[in-house]
Each structure stands twice: as structure tokens, then as C-alpha cells.
C-alpha positions as CSV (number, residue, x, y, z in Angstrom):
1,X,-25.2,-20.4,-1.6
2,X,-26.6,-20.2,2.0
3,X,-30.2,-21.5,2.1
4,X,-32.2,-20.3,4.8
5,X,-33.7,-22.7,7.6
6,X,-37.3,-23.2,8.2
7,X,-38.2,-22.7,11.5
8,X,-41.2,-23.3,13.6
9,X,-43.8,-20.3,14.5
10,X,-45.0,-20.1,18.1
11,X,-47.7,-22.1,18.8
12,X,-49.1,-20.0,21.5
13,X,-49.0,-16.8,23.1
14,X,-47.2,-15.9,26.4
15,X,-50.0,-14.7,28.6
16,X,-48.7,-12.0,30.9
17,X,-46.3,-9.2,31.0
18,X,-44.6,-8.9,34.3
19,X,-43.1,-5.6,35.4
20,X,-39.2,-4.8,36.1
21,X,-38.2,-6.0,39.5
22,X,-35.2,-4.9,41.1
23,X,-33.2,-4.0,37.7
24,X,-34.4,-7.2,36.2
25,X,-36.6,-7.5,33.2
26,X,-39.0,-10.6,33.0
27,X,-41.3,-8.7,30.5
28,X,-42.7,-10.3,27.7
29,X,-45.4,-8.4,26.0
30,X,-48.4,-10.2,24.4
31,X,-52.4,-9.9,24.0
32,X,-54.4,-11.6,26.4
33,X,-57.5,-13.1,25.4
34,X,-60.2,-10.3,24.5
35,X,-57.5,-7.5,25.3
36,X,-55.0,-5.3,23.8
37,X,-51.7,-5.9,25.6
38,X,-50.5,-3.4,28.1
39,X,-47.5,-1.0,26.8
40,X,-46.0,0.4,30.0
41,X,-43.1,2.0,28.0
42,X,-45.7,3.4,25.4
43,X,-44.0,6.7,23.9
44,X,-40.2,5.8,25.2
45,X,-37.7,6.2,22.6
46,X,-34.3,4.3,23.4
47,X,-30.9,4.9,21.5
48,X,-28.9,2.2,20.2
49,X,-25.5,3.1,18.4
50,X,-23.0,1.0,16.7
51,X,-20.5,1.0,14.0
52,X,-21.6,1.7,10.4
53,X,-20.4,-1.3,9.3
54,X,-22.1,-3.4,11.9
55,X,-25.2,-2.0,10.9
56,X,-24.9,-2.7,7.3
57,X,-24.2,-6.3,7.8
58,X,-26.4,-7.2,10.9
59,X,-28.6,-4.6,12.0
60,X,-30.3,-3.5,8.8
61,X,-33.1,-5.5,7.2
62,X,-34.8,-8.0,9.1
63,X,-33.5,-6.2,12.5
64,X,-35.4,-3.1,11.5
65,X,-38.7,-5.1,10.9
66,X,-38.4,-6.7,14.3
67,X,-37.8,-3.2,15.9
68,X,-41.3,-2.1,14.5
69,X,-43.0,-5.3,15.8
70,X,-41.4,-5.0,19.2
71,X,-42.7,-1.6,19.3
72,X,-46.2,-2.6,18.6
73,X,-46.1,-4.9,21.6
74,X,-44.1,-2.6,24.1
75,X,-44.6,0.9,22.8
76,X,-40.7,1.3,22.7
77,X,-39.2,3.2,19.6
78,X,-35.8,2.0,18.7
79,X,-33.4,5.0,17.5
80,X,-30.7,3.3,15.8
81,X,-27.6,5.4,15.5
82,X,-24.8,4.2,13.1
83,X,-21.6,5.8,13.1
84,X,-18.6,5.6,11.0
85,X,-16.0,6.1,13.5
86,X,-17.6,4.2,16.3
87,X,-14.5,3.5,18.8
88,X,-13.5,7.3,18.7
89,X,-17.3,8.3,19.2
90,X,-18.2,6.0,22.1
91,X,-14.9,6.9,23.9
92,X,-16.1,10.7,23.9
93,X,-19.5,9.9,24.9
94,X,-18.3,7.6,27.7
95,X,-16.1,10.2,28.9
96,X,-18.6,13.1,28.8
97,X,-21.4,10.9,30.1
98,X,-23.5,11.3,27.2
99,X,-23.7,7.5,26.8
100,X,-26.5,6.1,24.4
101,X,-29.0,3.7,26.0
102,X,-27.6,0.9,24.3
103,X,-24.5,0.4,22.2
104,X,-23.1,-2.5,20.2
105,X,-19.7,-3.8,20.3
106,X,-17.5,-6.8,21.0
107,X,-17.7,-8.9,24.2
108,X,-15.9,-9.7,26.7
109,X,-13.1,-8.0,24.6
110,X,-13.9,-4.5,25.3
111,X,-15.2,-4.6,28.6
112,X,-12.1,-2.6,30.2
113,X,-11.8,-0.6,27.4
114,X,-15.6,0.9,27.8
115,X,-15.0,0.8,31.9
116,X,-18.3,-1.6,31.7
117,X,-17.8,-2.5,35.5
118,X,-19.0,1.3,35.9
119,X,-20.8,2.0,32.9
120,X,-23.0,-0.9,32.0
121,X,-25.7,-3.0,33.6
122,X,-24.8,-6.6,34.7
123,X,-27.0,-9.1,33.1
124,X,-26.3,-12.6,35.1
125,X,-30.1,-11.9,36.5
126,X,-31.6,-11.3,33.3
127,X,-34.4,-13.8,32.4
128,X,-32.8,-15.0,29.2
129,X,-29.4,-15.8,30.9
130,X,-30.1,-19.3,31.6
131,X,-31.3,-19.7,28.3
132,X,-27.7,-19.1,26.8
133,X,-25.9,-21.9,25.1
134,X,-22.6,-21.0,26.1
135,X,-22.5,-18.3,28.9
136,X,-18.7,-18.9,30.1
137,X,-17.2,-17.8,26.9
138,X,-18.5,-14.3,27.1
139,X,-18.1,-13.7,30.8
140,X,-15.8,-11.0,31.9
141,X,-12.8,-12.1,34.4
142,X,-15.0,-11.0,37.3
143,X,-17.6,-13.5,36.5
144,X,-20.1,-10.8,35.2
145,X,-21.8,-10.7,31.9
146,X,-21.9,-7.0,30.6
147,X,-24.0,-7.3,27.5
148,X,-26.6,-9.8,25.7
149,X,-24.5,-11.2,23.0
150,X,-26.2,-11.5,19.8
151,X,-24.4,-14.9,18.6
152,X,-22.6,-17.7,20.5
153,X,-19.7,-17.9,18.1
154,X,-18.0,-15.5,15.6
155,X,-15.3,-14.3,13.4
156,X,-14.2,-16.9,11.1
157,X,-11.6,-15.0,9.0
158,X,-9.9,-16.6,6.2
159,X,-9.5,-16.0,2.2
160,X,-13.0,-16.2,0.6
161,X,-12.3,-16.7,-3.1
162,X,-14.8,-16.5,-6.3
163,X,-14.5,-20.1,-7.3
164,X,-15.5,-19.4,-11.2
165,X,-12.4,-17.3,-11.2
166,X,-9.9,-19.2,-9.5
167,X,-11.0,-22.1,-11.9
168,X,-10.2,-19.9,-14.8
169,X,-6.8,-19.5,-13.3
170,X,-6.3,-23.1,-13.2
171,X,-7.1,-24.0,-9.4
172,X,-10.2,-25.9,-8.2
173,X,-10.7,-26.4,-4.7
174,X,-7.4,-24.5,-3.9
175,X,-5.5,-25.4,-0.5
176,X,-2.0,-23.8,-0.2
177,X,0.2,-25.2,2.0
178,X,2.8,-22.3,2.1
179,X,2.9,-18.5,1.7
180,X,4.7,-19.4,-1.8
181,X,1.7,-21.3,-3.1
182,X,-0.6,-18.5,-2.1
183,X,1.6,-16.3,-4.0
184,X,1.5,-18.5,-7.0
185,X,-2.0,-18.6,-7.2
186,X,-2.2,-14.7,-6.8
187,X,0.4,-14.8,-10.0
188,X,-1.7,-17.3,-11.9
189,X,-5.0,-15.0,-11.6
190,X,-3.1,-11.8,-12.6
191,X,-1.5,-13.6,-15.5
192,X,-4.5,-15.7,-16.8
193,X,-7.3,-13.2,-15.5
194,X,-5.8,-9.9,-16.2
195,X,-9.1,-7.7,-15.6
196,X,-9.7,-9.2,-12.4
197,X,-7.9,-8.1,-8.9
198,X,-6.2,-11.2,-7.3
199,X,-6.5,-10.0,-3.5
200,X,-8.9,-6.8,-3.1
201,X,-7.9,-4.8,-0.1
202,X,-9.7,-2.3,1.5
203,X,-6.7,-0.1,3.4
204,X,-8.7,3.1,4.0
205,X,-10.2,1.1,6.8
206,X,-7.5,0.1,8.8
207,X,-9.5,-2.4,10.8
208,X,-9.6,-4.4,7.5
209,X,-5.9,-3.9,6.9
210,X,-4.9,-5.4,10.5
211,X,-7.0,-8.6,9.9
212,X,-3.8,-10.4,8.2
213,X,-1.7,-9.4,10.9
214,X,-3.8,-10.4,14.0
215,X,-4.5,-13.7,12.1
216,X,-1.0,-14.3,11.1
217,X,0.6,-13.3,14.6
218,X,-1.7,-15.4,16.2
219,X,-0.9,-18.5,14.3
220,X,2.9,-17.8,14.5
221,X,2.9,-17.4,18.3
222,X,0.5,-19.9,18.7
223,X,3.0,-22.4,20.5
224,X,5.0,-19.5,21.8
225,X,2.2,-18.0,24.2
226,X,5.1,-17.1,26.9
227,X,6.0,-14.4,24.4
228,X,3.0,-12.3,25.3
229,X,3.9,-12.4,29.1
230,X,7.2,-11.2,28.1
231,X,6.2,-8.4,25.8
232,X,3.4,-7.0,28.4
233,X,6.0,-7.3,31.1
234,X,8.9,-5.6,29.1
235,X,11.0,-8.5,29.0
236,X,10.7,-8.4,25.2
237,X,10.1,-5.9,22.7
238,X,8.2,-6.5,19.6
239,X,11.0,-6.0,17.5
240,X,12.7,-8.6,19.2
241,X,10.1,-11.1,18.1
242,X,11.2,-12.6,14.5
243,X,7.6,-13.3,13.7
244,X,6.2,-9.8,13.8
245,X,8.6,-8.7,11.2
246,X,7.9,-12.1,9.1
247,X,4.3,-11.6,9.1
248,X,4.4,-8.0,8.1
249,X,7.0,-8.6,5.3
250,X,4.5,-11.4,4.0
251,X,1.5,-8.9,3.8
252,X,3.7,-6.4,2.2
253,X,4.6,-9.0,-0.6
254,X,0.9,-8.9,-1.9
255,X,1.5,-5.2,-2.5
256,X,5.0,-5.3,-3.9
257,X,4.0,-7.9,-6.4
258,X,0.9,-5.9,-7.8
259,X,-1.7,-8.4,-6.3
260,X,-3.5,-6.2,-4.9
261,X,-5.8,-3.1,-6.4
262,X,-3.9,0.1,-7.0
263,X,-6.6,2.1,-4.9
264,X,-6.2,0.2,-1.8
265,X,-5.6,3.2,0.4
266,X,-8.9,4.9,-0.6
267,X,-11.2,1.9,-0.7
268,X,-13.7,0.6,2.2
269,X,-15.5,-2.6,3.0
270,X,-18.3,-1.7,0.6
271,X,-16.0,-1.5,-2.2
272,X,-14.8,-5.0,-1.6
273,X,-18.1,-6.5,-1.2
274,X,-19.0,-4.8,-4.5
275,X,-16.1,-5.8,-6.3
276,X,-16.3,-9.7,-5.0
277,X,-20.0,-9.8,-6.0
278,X,-19.5,-8.1,-9.2
279,X,-16.8,-10.6,-10.3
280,X,-13.7,-7.9,-10.5
281,X,-12.0,-9.5,-7.7
282,X,-10.9,-12.9,-7.0
283,X,-10.1,-13.0,-3.3
284,X,-10.7,-11.1,-0.1
285,X,-9.2,-11.5,3.4
286,X,-12.5,-11.2,5.3
287,X,-14.8,-12.8,7.8
288,X,-18.3,-14.5,7.7
289,X,-20.1,-11.1,8.3
290,X,-18.8,-9.5,5.0
291,X,-19.2,-12.8,3.1
292,X,-22.7,-12.6,3.9
293,X,-23.0,-8.9,2.5
294,X,-21.3,-10.3,-0.7
295,X,-24.0,-13.1,-1.0
296,X,-26.6,-10.6,-0.2
297,X,-25.4,-8.5,-3.3
298,X,-25.1,-11.7,-5.4
299,X,-26.8,-14.7,-4.3
300,X,-25.7,-16.7,-7.1
301,X,-21.8,-16.1,-6.7
302,X,-19.9,-19.3,-6.0
303,X,-17.6,-18.8,-3.0
304,X,-15.0,-20.9,-1.3
305,X,-12.5,-20.6,1.2
306,X,-9.2,-21.6,2.5
307,X,-7.1,-20.4,5.5
308,X,-3.8,-18.5,5.0
309,X,-0.7,-20.7,5.5
310,X,1.0,-18.4,7.8
311,X,4.4,-19.9,8.7
312,X,3.3,-22.7,6.4
313,X,0.8,-24.0,9.1
314,X,-2.5,-25.4,8.2
315,X,-4.3,-23.4,11.0
316,X,-7.4,-21.3,11.2
317,X,-7.7,-18.2,13.2
318,X,-10.6,-17.3,15.9
319,X,-11.4,-14.3,18.0
320,X,-12.1,-13.8,21.7
321,X,-15.4,-12.0,21.3
322,X,-18.8,-11.8,20.0
323,X,-21.2,-8.8,19.5
324,X,-23.2,-7.7,22.0
325,X,-25.5,-4.9,23.3
326,X,-24.2,-3.2,26.0
327,X,-26.8,-1.0,28.4
328,X,-26.2,2.1,30.1
329,X,-26.8,1.5,33.6
330,X,-27.0,5.1,34.5
331,X,-29.6,6.1,31.5
332,X,-33.3,7.1,32.5
333,X,-34.4,4.5,30.1
334,X,-32.5,1.5,31.6
335,X,-35.7,-0.5,32.5
336,X,-37.0,0.0,29.1
337,X,-33.7,-1.1,27.4
338,X,-33.8,-4.4,29.4
339,X,-37.7,-5.1,28.6
340,X,-36.7,-4.6,24.9
341,X,-33.9,-6.9,24.9
342,X,-35.8,-9.6,27.0
343,X,-38.5,-9.3,24.1
344,X,-35.8,-9.4,21.5
345,X,-34.2,-12.8,22.9
346,X,-37.4,-14.7,22.4
347,X,-37.5,-17.2,19.6
348,X,-40.2,-15.6,17.7
349,X,-37.6,-13.0,16.8
350,X,-34.0,-14.6,17.3
351,X,-35.0,-17.4,14.9
352,X,-35.7,-14.8,12.1
353,X,-32.5,-12.5,13.1
354,X,-30.2,-15.6,13.2
355,X,-31.5,-17.0,9.8
356,X,-31.4,-13.7,7.8
357,X,-28.1,-12.7,9.2
358,X,-26.2,-16.2,9.1
359,X,-25.7,-16.2,12.8
360,X,-25.1,-19.0,15.2
361,X,-27.8,-18.8,17.9
362,X,-27.1,-17.4,21.6
363,X,-29.9,-19.3,23.0
364,X,-30.7,-23.0,23.4
365,X,-34.2,-22.7,22.5
366,X,-33.3,-20.7,19.1
367,X,-32.1,-22.0,15.5
368,X,-29.1,-21.0,14.2
369,X,-28.3,-20.2,10.5
370,X,-27.0,-22.8,8.3
371,X,-23.6,-21.7,7.7
372,X,-22.6,-20.8,4.1
373,X,-20.4,-23.8,3.1
374,X,-17.4,-21.5,2.8
375,X,-18.0,-20.6,6.4
376,X,-18.7,-24.1,7.3
377,X,-15.4,-25.1,5.9
378,X,-13.5,-22.7,8.3
379,X,-16.0,-23.5,11.6
380,X,-16.2,-27.4,11.0
381,X,-12.8,-28.3,9.6
382,X,-10.7,-26.1,11.9
383,X,-12.5,-24.1,14.7
384,X,-14.6,-27.1,15.9
385,X,-11.9,-29.7,15.7
386,X,-9.6,-27.2,17.8
387,X,-7.4,-26.3,15.1
388,X,-7.5,-22.7,15.5
389,X,-5.3,-20.3,16.8
390,X,-6.3,-17.5,19.1
391,X,-5.8,-13.9,17.3
392,X,-2.7,-11.9,18.2
393,X,-4.8,-8.9,19.3
394,X,-6.8,-11.1,21.9
395,X,-3.6,-10.9,23.8
396,X,-3.5,-7.0,24.0
397,X,-6.9,-6.3,25.1
398,X,-5.6,-3.9,28.0
399,X,-3.9,-2.2,25.2
400,X,-7.0,-2.3,22.8
401,X,-7.5,1.6,22.4
402,X,-3.6,1.7,21.4
403,X,-4.3,-0.8,18.5
404,X,-7.0,1.0,17.0
405,X,-5.6,4.3,17.2
406,X,-1.8,3.8,16.4
407,X,-0.6,0.1,15.6
408,X,-3.1,-0.4,12.9
409,X,-2.4,2.9,11.4
410,X,1.5,1.7,11.4
411,X,0.8,-1.4,9.3
412,X,-0.8,0.8,6.9
413,X,2.2,3.1,6.6
414,X,4.1,0.0,5.6
415,X,2.0,-1.2,2.8
416,X,1.7,2.4,1.5
417,X,5.3,2.9,1.4
418,X,5.6,5.5,4.0
419,X,7.9,3.6,6.5
420,X,9.7,0.3,6.7
421,X,8.8,-2.9,8.4
422,X,12.0,-2.1,11.0
423,X,11.0,1.3,11.4
424,X,7.4,0.3,11.9
425,X,8.1,-2.1,14.9
426,X,10.5,0.2,16.3
427,X,8.0,3.0,16.5
428,X,5.6,0.6,18.0
429,X,7.9,-0.3,20.6
430,X,8.5,3.3,21.7
431,X,4.7,3.7,21.8
432,X,3.9,0.5,23.4
433,X,6.5,1.3,26.2
434,X,5.2,4.7,26.6
435,X,1.5,3.6,27.1
436,X,2.6,0.9,29.9
437,X,4.6,3.4,31.7
438,X,1.7,6.0,31.8
439,X,-0.5,3.1,33.1
440,X,1.9,1.9,35.9
441,X,2.9,-1.3,34.4
442,X,6.1,-2.6,36.2
443,X,9.3,-3.0,33.9
444,X,8.6,-0.2,31.7
């Protein structure tokens, strides 16, 4: 179980609140001696839109408390708008110029998808920029920062498992070195713990289905990065790459052998969290945010982790993104948004936010959470040692919208028996070529 870190409270108050100059907010709002703080944005309401899952795991709880405290200082009311189909909704908002004041999603991964160069504030000149611990990792290719990162690193996917159930099945501190060994663990759980689902899947949400694939192909092609250039240029088709079919077959095998919950096509992440927390599921393919949600449900649960041995390799996977707050640069509340974000970045708030949400600090003067041991295993023993592949999806950032709207659903079609692996990759090849041709990419 993750233990909350103690953190020091500020020993003095910031003396002055300065107004916005040239689009950059230096405002930090505090009481001066004998006076109430000025509230230059009193009565302003700013909207913040995000994915429902992100709200549940990160922007609930302590974040809501912080919003109320910042409101007391600044007068700004935060209107949080969690939506289920965020990517669809935000694309419509961007197309119709009904963009929320702030929206929350991946950075720099989605800069192009959101057309952030036209729609969002460049934040290189913000007063908190120089406090960032690793700004180079989140800058876009043009050298600009298009959002305020709420973390310095994220997304450590693995199999997270209930240690007590695995012990009942005969495994203590498991570390499968081949896919066959992983299937053997599933079979042991199925046989010795018949009331427990060996691997809980949530395929009603295809963003969860695809985690196995983006991890597996990232590892499988880690030493063949030239393949990505050939795919992007049309020199190769995805169906020409043996690993695409091998990893898809590996995923399908969990379903074919009965290791997955029968209702997987109707379940979402909340169902997985409840089953893991309740002891009716042994393992999940998840990230650290989902794990935190499980621990929040059952703080006494003993959880371990191991990497999936794709292609029989002992290697973790990492993403090319962090979660960030994008600001609508054409919105009437732009200045209030920048002032609010600057206040939020202060250690007074960020320490609490990081610790309560299990986040690695964005800023050098703020504290990070103590990682849950299961997450620390992946981060310390693999990622920090350089033994982690970049996920497959990271090499298809220009086609991000097509992944979300088409490829992820093809994966679900395979595991639900609606199409074969060969047919699925042929359909993706056709759709990918059509997309590339429409966008004027040479070779298509």
C-alpha cells in the first residue's frame, strides 16, 4: 500500500499579486498584512473539460478542494466538465470554435490533433516554466509548450495482480519470462481459484483493449524502428510485418482459453477496479492511475506487478506523453485561466495534489508522491534503467484520430470473434492508405 508523504507547509505568504502582462500571468494571490487579497477575477467562471476516466482517477477528491481554495484567493470558479467520449466531443468543439477555456489531455502527443498551434496558448513564457524539472520531454517539435503538465512522467503499464490470489494459485512474486509462462499462470488461477477471473478485461472501452497491443508492438519492434518509417511511407503494409499478427494472436489467446471475464465486451474500467478491489479478479492490464483507483477502493489490497513478456522479452513500455492543461488562446477567459494555473502550480497546492493522486512532480520545488511498490517496480527496475520500449501508438501520432476511431475497434472485433486477425490487419491497411492519400502523403 502506498504511504502518503509528509510535506512542509509554506512558512511565509507571498506578498503581492501582479497582474497579467503580455499574456503571461505572474499572479499569485495572497493576503497582505491587514488587508484582504484583491480578487481581480472575482465572479469569473472558467470551464475545464476532460475525459470521465481522468476526472475519476485524478481530478476528483483533493483537486476539487484545491479549486475551492483557489476560488477564495482569486475569485475564479472552476466549472469542471467530465465527458465520456472526450476525443469525439473535443474534436467537435474545436471544429465549431466552441472550445472550453481549459481542456485536459495528453501532451505533446496530441498537439497536432488539437491543432494547438492555432488554438492554444504557448506557455514557454509562463512564470512556472523555469521551475519545471524536465521541460524538454514535453515540448512540441517546434520547441513550444502548449499545456501545463500535471506530472513529469506517467504511464507505466504492466500486469498488476492480487498477490494473495496468485499465492493461492501457487505463484509468489511471479516473473513470467515467456508468453507461455504467462498463460500457465492464468491456467493455474482458473483451476485453483475457480471463482476468480484470471485476467479482467474491459473491452466496452476500446482504449483499454488497445493497451496490450500498443505495449506488445512497442516491445516487438523496439529494435526494428526502421519499420515505422516504411509503414509511414507506404513501403510496407502493417500486414507485411509478422509481429502485428503475432501480438494480436497473443491477445486473442487469453479469450480463446477462457482466461477473461465472459462479459468483457460490456465492461468498463470502473468494473475492473471494483473486481480487482473486491478480490474477484486476479490480474489486470493497467497503468498506475487505474492502480491508484483500485487502492482507493481497497487500501488493504496487496498488489504486485510484472511486465508482459512480449516476444519473450523482459522489457517494460512507456508512453510519449504526460497529462496537461491546454488553454484556449482565443477565449475571453484566457488571462483568468493563466492566472488560475499559475496559482495551482504553487507548492502549497501541487504537493497535496501530487501526493494524493500518486503523481511524479512537474516542478523542482514540489514533492512527488511515493510510488506504490508495484508501480515503483516498473519505474525503478525498468524505465529508469532504460529497459523500456516506446509504445507503438507513439510512432503513429499523425494518425492519432484514426487509431481512436478505427484501429482500436478492429482489435475489439477480433477478440469478440467478428473478424480474423488477417482480415483485421487488411482492413487497417486499406483505411491507413486511404487516410495517408487524403492527407497527401507520398507513397500512397
